[in-house]
C-alpha positions in Angstrom: 197.6 128.6 -54.6 197.2 130.8 -57.7 197.6 134.5 -57.1 195.4 135.5 -60.1 192.2 134.2 -58.7 189.9 136.3 -56.6 188.9 135.4 -53.0 185.2 135.3 -53.3 182.6 136.8 -50.9 180.7 133.6 -50.0 178.9 134.4 -46.8 180.4 132.7 -43.7 178.6 134.0 -40.6 180.8 134.3 -37.6 179.4 132.8 -34.4 178.3 135.1 -31.6 177.1 138.7 -31.8 178.9 141.1 -34.1 178.6 144.9 -34.5 178.6 146.6 -37.9 179.0 150.4 -38.3 177.6 151.9 -41.5 178.7 155.3 -42.6 177.3 157.1 -45.6 176.2 160.7 -46.0 173.2 159.6 -48.1 170.8 158.8 -45.3 168.6 156.7 -47.5 171.6 154.5 -48.5 172.9 154.2 -45.0 169.5 153.2 -43.7 169.0 150.7 -46.5 172.3 148.9 -45.7 171.3 148.9 -42.0 168.0 147.4 -42.9 169.7 144.6 -44.8 171.9 143.8 -41.8 169.6 144.3 -38.9 168.4 141.1 -37.2 171.7 139.4 -38.0 174.0 141.9 -36.4 174.0 144.9 -34.1 174.0 147.8 -36.5 175.1 151.4 -35.9 174.5 154.1 -38.5 176.4 157.3 -39.1 175.6 160.0 -41.7 179.1 161.6 -42.0 182.7 161.0 -41.3 182.9 162.8 -37.9 179.8 161.1 -36.7 181.3 157.7 -37.8 184.5 158.3 -35.8 182.4 159.1 -32.7 180.4 155.9 -33.2 183.4 153.8 -33.8 185.0 151.9 -30.8 186.6 148.6 -30.0 183.3 146.8 -30.1 182.8 147.4 -33.8 183.7 144.3 -35.9 183.0 145.6 -39.4 182.9 149.1 -40.8 181.1 149.9 -44.0 182.6 153.2 -45.1 181.7 155.6 -48.0 184.6 157.5 -49.6 182.8 160.6 -50.7 181.4 162.4 -47.7 181.4 166.2 -47.1 183.4 167.5 -44.2 185.5 164.4 -43.4 185.9 162.2 -46.4 186.0 158.4 -46.1 189.7 158.3 -47.0 190.6 160.5 -44.0 188.2 158.5 -41.7 190.1 155.4 -42.8 193.4 156.9 -41.9 192.2 157.9 -38.5 190.7 154.5 -37.8 194.1 152.9 -38.5 195.9 155.5 -36.4 193.7 154.6 -33.5 194.8 151.0 -33.9 191.3 149.6 -33.8 191.0 145.9 -34.8 188.1 146.4 -37.3 187.6 145.1 -40.8 186.9 148.1 -43.1 184.9 147.7 -46.3 184.9 150.8 -48.6 181.4 151.0 -50.2 181.6 153.8 -52.7 180.7 155.2 -56.2 184.4 156.2 -56.6 186.0 154.0 -59.3 189.2 152.6 -57.8 192.5 153.9 -59.1 196.1 153.0 -58.1 195.6 155.2 -55.0 193.8 152.4 -53.3 197.2 150.7 -52.9 197.9 153.2 -50.1 194.6 152.7 -48.4 194.5 150.2 -45.5 191.0 148.7 -46.1 190.0 145.1 -46.3 187.6 145.2 -49.2 186.2 147.6 -51.8 182.7 147.6 -53.2 181.7 149.9 -56.0 178.2 151.2 -55.9 175.5 150.4 -56.8 175.6 147.3 -54.5 173.0 144.7 -53.8 171.8 143.2 -50.5 173.9 140.1 -51.3 177.0 142.2 -51.9 176.7 143.9 -48.5 175.7 140.9 -46.5 178.3 138.6 -48.0 181.0 141.2 -47.5 180.2 141.6 -43.8 180.1 137.8 -43.3 183.4 137.4 -45.1 185.0 140.1 -43.0 183.8 138.4 -39.8 185.2 135.1 -40.9 188.6 136.8 -41.6 188.6 138.4 -38.1 190.0 135.3 -36.7 192.7 134.9 -39.3 196.3 135.7 -38.3 198.1 138.8 -39.7 199.6 137.0 -42.7 196.2 135.8 -43.9 194.6 139.1 -43.3 197.3 140.9 -45.3 197.1 138.3 -48.1 193.4 138.6 -48.5 193.4 142.4 -48.2 196.1 142.7 -51.0 194.4 140.1 -53.1 191.2 142.1 -52.9 193.0 145.2 -54.1 194.6 143.3 -56.9 191.2 141.9 -58.0 189.5 145.3 -57.7 192.1 146.9 -60.0 191.9 144.0 -62.4 188.1 144.4 -62.6 188.3 148.1 -63.2 191.5 148.8 -65.1 192.3 147.8 -68.7 195.0 145.1 -68.9 197.3 147.4 -70.9 197.2 150.0 -68.1 198.0 147.4 -65.5 200.9 146.1 -67.5 202.4 149.6 -67.5 202.0 150.1 -63.8 205.0 149.5 -61.6 202.8 149.7 -58.5 200.6 147.0 -59.8 203.6 144.8 -60.6 204.9 145.3 -57.1 201.4 144.4 -55.7 201.3 141.2 -57.8 204.8 140.2 -56.5 203.8 140.9 -52.9 200.7 138.8 -53.3 202.8 136.0 -54.8 205.3 136.1 -52.0 202.5 136.0 -49.4 201.0 132.9 -50.9 203.6 130.6 -49.4 203.3 132.1 -46.0 199.5 132.0 -46.2 199.7 128.3 -47.2 201.8 127.6 -44.1 199.4 129.6 -41.9 196.4 127.7 -43.3 198.1 124.3 -42.6 198.7 125.3 -39.0 195.1 126.3 -38.3 193.5 123.2 -39.7 190.9 121.9 -42.0 188.3 124.6 -41.2 190.5 127.4 -42.6 191.6 125.3 -45.6 187.9 124.7 -46.4 187.2 128.4 -46.1 190.1 129.2 -48.3 189.0 126.7 -51.0 185.5 128.2 -50.9 187.0 131.6 -51.5 188.4 130.3 -54.8 192.0 131.0 -53.8 193.2 127.4 -53.5 195.0 125.4 -56.2 
């Protein structure tokens, strides 16, 4: 496995019913995402951070969360979600360009607005596929997404000067071996999914 390639967002729909929560203070945007997802999933919509936390429970599989919301910002919502110990995959969907602060944020993926229907639907499908992964694979993919996000948004020179980016890169490299072992244990289906994601050798 090479640690400098990005896990892709090829859609892999999970079997069975899934619930997606969309939170964005721009009602038109939130409703648009919901329209894109309805028919395939059960969709809940929240128009603010507090409302999102009220709508979030253990039945939610994927949470699309805006960072910039008045009152209770997405960053704080994310912290509260993780404090509650909910097993939900969180995708930040935001106009905030990512900085090194994302390394402290426990999300699973980061989409920078504007996003397309394909961006949203593929992200949700990928998160549902990862829901059945073990902790090692989840951590690997989450960190690899952060690494890829920073590489897409930051100049190479700035990355080279960052000790935090260097530590992230090393962590991803170390997880690769454990991720390979985890993949070998769970069989060909996971290996195929991993190759599709562009993370294989």
